[in-house]
C-alpha positions as a printed Julia matrix, in Angstrom:
369×3 Matrix{Float64}:
 -36.4   -20.69    16.19
 -39.68  -20.68    18.14
 -43.01  -20.62    16.25
 -45.41  -18.32    18.12
 -48.61  -18.52    16.01
 -50.15  -19.2     12.6
 -53.06  -17.34    10.98
 -55.13  -18.99     8.23
 -57.76  -17.28     6.09
 -59.77  -19.18     3.49
 -57.39  -22.13     3.78
 -59.31  -25.43     3.5
 -61.47  -25.8      6.61
 -60.28  -22.46     8.05
 -62.53  -19.72     6.75
 -62.58  -15.96     7.32
 -63.42  -16.21    11.03
 -65.89  -14.13    13.0
 -64.13  -10.82    12.25
 -63.2   -11.6      8.62
 -59.47  -11.67     9.45
 -59.17  -15.47     9.45
 -58.4   -17.84    12.33
 -55.23  -17.52    14.47
 -53.83  -20.54    16.3
 -51.31  -19.52    19.0
 -48.58  -21.81    20.29
 -47.54  -21.62    23.92
 -44.07  -22.08    25.36
 -43.28  -25.78    25.78
 -44.82  -28.81    24.06
 -47.98  -28.19    22.0
 -50.36  -30.94    20.9
 -52.6   -30.64    17.85
 -55.57  -32.99    18.24
 -58.99  -33.39    16.67
 -61.18  -35.59    14.53
 -60.45  -36.42    10.93
 -61.12  -33.51     8.6
 -60.89  -30.83    11.35
 -57.65  -29.28    10.01
 -54.72  -30.92    11.79
 -52.89  -31.74     8.57
 -53.79  -28.33     7.14
 -51.94  -26.66    10.02
 -48.79  -28.7      9.39
 -48.93  -28.23     5.6
 -49.58  -24.49     5.93
 -46.68  -24.18     8.35
 -44.38  -26.02     5.92
 -45.63  -23.98     2.93
 -45.23  -20.57     4.61
 -42.2   -20.94     6.87
 -40.24  -23.82     5.33
 -41.08  -23.09     1.65
 -42.27  -26.7      1.18
 -45.23  -27.76    -0.95
 -47.47  -30.6      0.29
 -46.21  -33.99    -0.9
 -48.69  -36.41    -2.4
 -48.5   -39.02    -5.1
 -51.47  -37.57    -6.98
 -51.13  -34.38    -9.01
 -52.63  -31.09    -7.79
 -52.14  -27.36    -8.27
 -50.67  -25.57    -5.29
 -52.61  -22.4     -6.18
 -55.94  -24.15    -5.52
 -54.89  -26.88    -3.09
 -55.04  -24.7      0.04
 -58.14  -22.65    -0.92
 -61.42  -23.16     0.91
 -64.33  -24.21    -1.24
 -65.71  -21.22    -3.11
 -62.86  -18.88    -2.11
 -60.67  -17.16    -4.71
 -57.8   -16.14    -2.47
 -56.42  -16.97     0.93
 -53.73  -15.95     3.4
 -51.18  -17.71     5.63
 -49.21  -15.78     8.27
 -46.66  -17.4     10.59
 -45.17  -15.51    13.54
 -41.86  -16.8     14.88
 -39.01  -15.71    17.12
 -35.3   -16.13    16.4
 -32.41  -14.97    18.61
 -34.57  -12.48    20.48
 -36.18  -10.92    17.36
 -39.79  -11.54    16.29
 -40.8   -11.87    12.64
 -43.96  -12.51    10.64
 -43.85  -14.26     7.29
 -46.83  -13.65     4.99
 -47.77  -15.96     2.09
 -50.64  -15.76    -0.39
 -52.89  -18.59    -1.6
 -54.77  -18.61    -4.91
 -54.05  -17.42    -8.44
 -56.14  -14.25    -8.08
 -54.39  -13.08    -4.92
 -52.37   -9.86    -5.3
 -50.66  -10.36    -1.99
 -46.84  -10.74    -2.22
 -44.76  -12.95     0.01
 -42.89  -10.91     2.61
 -41.11  -11.05     5.98
 -41.92   -8.3      8.5
 -39.85   -7.52    11.62
 -42.42   -6.96    14.38
 -40.29   -4.61    16.51
 -40.63   -1.76    13.98
 -42.92   -3.29    11.31
 -40.14   -2.98     8.74
 -40.13   -5.27     5.7
 -37.04   -7.5      5.71
 -37.75   -9.25     2.39
 -40.43   -9.18    -0.29
 -41.07  -11.66    -3.07
 -40.68  -15.44    -3.05
 -36.96  -15.43    -3.91
 -36.04  -12.65    -1.46
 -38.03  -14.37     1.31
 -36.24  -17.67     0.63
 -32.82  -15.96     0.64
 -33.64  -14.06     3.86
 -34.73  -17.21     5.71
 -31.54  -19.01     4.64
 -29.39  -16.1      5.85
 -31.33  -15.8      9.1
 -31.26  -19.5      9.93
 -27.75  -19.97     8.46
 -28.83  -22.61     5.94
 -26.94  -23.02     2.65
 -30.06  -23.08     0.43
 -33.9   -23.45     0.61
 -33.67  -27.23     0.04
 -32.2   -27.53     3.52
 -35.29  -25.82     4.92
 -37.48  -28.31     3.08
 -35.43  -31.27     4.41
 -35.79  -29.99     7.99
 -39.54  -29.75     7.6
 -40.09  -33.06     5.82
 -37.82  -35.09     8.12
 -38.39  -33.42    11.51
 -41.46  -31.17    11.61
 -43.98  -32.34     9.04
 -43.31  -36.08     9.18
 -46.16  -38.04     7.66
 -48.31  -40.13     9.94
 -46.76  -43.51    10.74
 -43.27  -42.56     9.41
 -41.8   -40.82    12.45
 -39.82  -43.85    13.65
 -38.98  -45.17    10.18
 -35.39  -43.75    10.02
 -34.59  -45.23    13.43
 -35.9   -48.65    12.39
 -34.09  -48.65     9.04
 -30.76  -50.22     8.22
 -27.63  -48.22     9.08
 -27.01  -47.25     5.44
 -30.58  -45.94     5.06
 -30.41  -44.07     8.37
 -27.07  -42.57     7.34
 -28.51  -41.31     4.03
 -31.47  -39.89     5.97
 -29.7   -38.09     8.81
 -26.33  -37.04     7.34
 -27.7   -34.34     4.98
 -30.03  -33.19     7.76
 -27.32  -32.84    10.41
 -24.53  -31.69     8.06
 -22.36  -34.64     9.04
 -20.23  -34.0      5.97
 -19.19  -30.71     7.52
 -17.74  -32.5     10.55
 -16.1   -35.14     8.33
 -14.54  -32.44     6.11
 -13.41  -30.55     9.2
 -11.8   -33.69    10.58
 -10.07  -34.45     7.28
  -8.79  -30.87     6.95
  -7.62  -30.72    10.55
  -6.05  -34.18    10.5
  -2.62  -32.8      9.59
  -2.86  -30.2     12.37
  -3.9   -32.91    14.86
  -0.91  -35.02    13.79
   1.38  -32.02    14.3
  -0.07  -31.37    17.76
   0.33  -35.03    18.68
   3.95  -35.0     17.5
   4.57  -31.82    19.48
   2.89  -33.39    22.53
   5.23  -36.4     22.28
   8.17  -34.02    21.93
   7.02  -32.05    24.98
   6.69  -35.27    26.95
  10.26  -36.2     26.0
  11.48  -32.74    27.01
   9.57  -33.04    30.29
  11.21  -36.38    31.05
  14.61  -34.89    30.27
  13.91  -31.94    32.57
  12.73  -34.23    35.36
  15.96  -36.21    34.98
  17.96  -33.01    35.3
  15.95  -32.07    38.39
  16.77  -35.42    39.95
  20.45  -35.01    39.07
  20.39  -31.7     40.88
  18.63  -32.98    43.97
  21.65  -32.0     46.12
  21.44  -28.4     44.94
  20.08  -27.07    48.31
  23.17  -28.52    50.05
  25.62  -27.0     47.58
  23.67  -23.75    47.4
  24.98  -22.47    50.79
  28.59  -23.2     49.8
  28.02  -21.57    46.45
  26.5   -18.52    48.1
  29.53  -18.28    50.46
  31.82  -18.44    47.47
  29.73  -15.8     45.78
  30.0   -13.51    48.81
  33.79  -14.06    49.04
  34.12  -13.53    45.32
  31.96  -10.41    45.58
  34.29   -8.91    48.23
  37.35   -9.8     46.18
  35.65   -8.43    43.11
  34.95   -5.15    44.91
  38.63   -4.83    45.92
  39.78   -5.71    42.42
  37.26   -3.27    40.98
  38.59   -0.48    43.26
  42.17   -1.28    42.25
  41.14   -1.38    38.62
  39.41    1.99    38.92
  42.58    3.51    40.49
  44.71    1.96    37.76
  42.39    3.29    35.08
  42.49    6.76    36.65
  46.3     6.64    36.79
  46.36    5.39    33.22
  44.2     8.31    32.12
  46.55   10.77    33.87
  49.61    9.15    32.24
  47.88    9.29    28.86
  47.15   13.01    29.4
  50.83   13.64    30.28
  51.97   11.58    27.3
  49.72   13.63    25.02
  51.16   16.85    26.56
  54.76   15.63    25.99
  53.9    14.67    22.41
  52.33   18.08    21.82
  55.41   19.82    23.28
  57.72   17.75    21.08
  55.67   18.61    18.02
  55.75   22.29    18.97
  59.54   22.16    19.5
  60.05   20.5     16.12
  57.86   23.1     14.46
  59.74   25.92    16.19
  63.12   24.43    15.17
  61.95   24.18    11.6
  60.7    27.77    11.63
  64.04   28.93    13.15
  66.02   27.25    10.36
  63.74   28.8      7.77
  64.2    32.21     9.41
  67.99   31.82     9.31
  67.82   30.94     5.63
  65.68   34.0      4.93
  68.1    36.2      6.86
  71.1    34.91     4.89
  69.25   35.51     1.62
  68.31   39.02     2.78
  71.93   39.82     3.73
  73.11   38.54     0.34
  70.54   40.66    -1.47
  71.58   43.7      0.64
  75.17   43.24    -0.4
  74.14   42.91    -4.03
  72.05   46.06    -3.71
  75.0    48.02    -2.31
  77.16   46.81    -5.21
  74.44   47.78    -7.65
  74.24   51.27    -6.13
  77.98   51.73    -6.68
  77.75   50.54   -10.26
  74.74   52.79   -10.84
  76.62   55.81    -9.48
  79.58   55.14   -11.75
  77.34   54.71   -14.83
  74.96   57.58   -14.1
  76.36   59.8    -16.9
  76.22   56.97   -19.42
  72.67   56.23   -18.31
  71.65   59.86   -18.81
  73.2    59.9    -22.29
  71.44   56.63   -23.05
  68.09   58.05   -21.95
  68.64   61.18   -24.12
  69.57   59.01   -27.09
  66.41   56.95   -26.61
  64.36   60.17   -26.51
  65.98   61.47   -29.71
  65.44   58.08   -31.33
  61.78   58.22   -30.39
  61.47   61.71   -31.98
  63.15   60.49   -35.14
  60.81   57.45   -35.23
  57.83   59.81   -35.05
  59.26   61.96   -37.89
  59.86   58.79   -39.96
  56.21   57.79   -39.47
  55.14   61.28   -40.67
  57.42   60.95   -43.67
  55.95   57.58   -44.56
  52.44   59.01   -44.3
  53.39   61.95   -46.6
  54.98   59.48   -49.05
  51.73   57.42   -49.07
  49.68   60.57   -49.79
  52.06   61.58   -52.6
  51.81   58.14   -54.2
  48.04   58.28   -53.96
  47.97   61.73   -55.53
  50.27   60.55   -58.33
  48.0    57.61   -59.06
  44.98   59.89   -59.13
  46.82   62.29   -61.48
  47.75   59.51   -63.85
  44.18   58.24   -63.77
  42.77   61.69   -64.52
  45.29   62.16   -67.32
  44.24   58.84   -68.87
  40.61   59.78   -68.59
  41.39   63.22   -70.12
  43.21   61.63   -73.06
  40.36   59.19   -73.6
  37.79   61.96   -73.43
  39.79   64.09   -75.94
  40.09   61.13   -78.33
  36.38   60.41   -77.98
  35.61   64.11   -78.63
  37.72   63.95   -81.79
  35.81   60.83   -82.84
  32.49   62.51   -82.18
  33.7    65.56   -84.17
  34.63   63.34   -87.1
  31.22   61.67   -86.93
  29.56   65.07   -86.86
  31.48   66.26   -89.9
  30.65   63.05   -91.72
  26.98   63.39   -90.89
  27.14   67.04   -91.97
  28.6    66.09   -95.35
  25.99   63.38   -95.72
  23.32   65.88   -94.93
  24.65   68.38   -97.43
  24.71   65.67  -100.07
  21.12   64.75   -99.42
  20.05   68.39   -99.73
């Protein structure tokens, strides 16, 4: 991060300036020196820089209110702007001074004047993200221990005892991060060292094998000659093998043809035997048929008489069925006659009873008259 300038308005000895916009102090590339008599604003510059950019209040043993500490005498509100550059981008952080100020803290990106963060908390979070700090306290430590060191205390950490220097610098330089990294990577380092020892052992073994084979160039020519001789022999053997394989294939084809012919012959023989059997059966049936024809001719008259008898029997069976039907109708008629006769007798008896009742009623009527 490179601080480019700081603008102060109504901050202690820095008033509104000739144009009412405050006083801007630019910083050039390289080393800048802030010099002047007592009371001319050197400390104010450092404190304002720490308050605006590093979110650090001035540190004194006496009590004071930050809202009125930075204000010029008689002023009710003031302004602090710090312009800085980080990784090629320029930003301006704006902070307000005084209880009556309505100005909000914000960070503005100068390339397009966009607001990156607004409000004290958002500004603090943005600066931590931008500068890759874990929290705002780290910003304050950087300022107090490196930038805004009090007069006469710059060399104090270097002159202190090792324990004091360690407590001073370790949080500032994140030494714990390196220690934690070392502790976490210790097992991996041990593995790499073990592998390195193993590789060295393998390398020594390989070098020993190389030395054992130092006469390889001498034996290489003989080996190549053997390879060439073996290659020629292999070619001849390969040719003979190919011929043998071709002959084998031809023999296998012939063997398959012979096997097929044998199968066909067996099938034909079986079919021939079956045909002979069928022929014998057919001849036997023919003889039986001829015998049957003779028997049929001799028994033709009896057959005709039998057929006529069956016909007559069928006619008689039909007449019997008609007779049975007539018998059923006669029985039904007889039952109906008997039923009607019973009903007639009952009706006649009932009529006689009614007649008797009528005569009795007539006599009773005559008596009453």
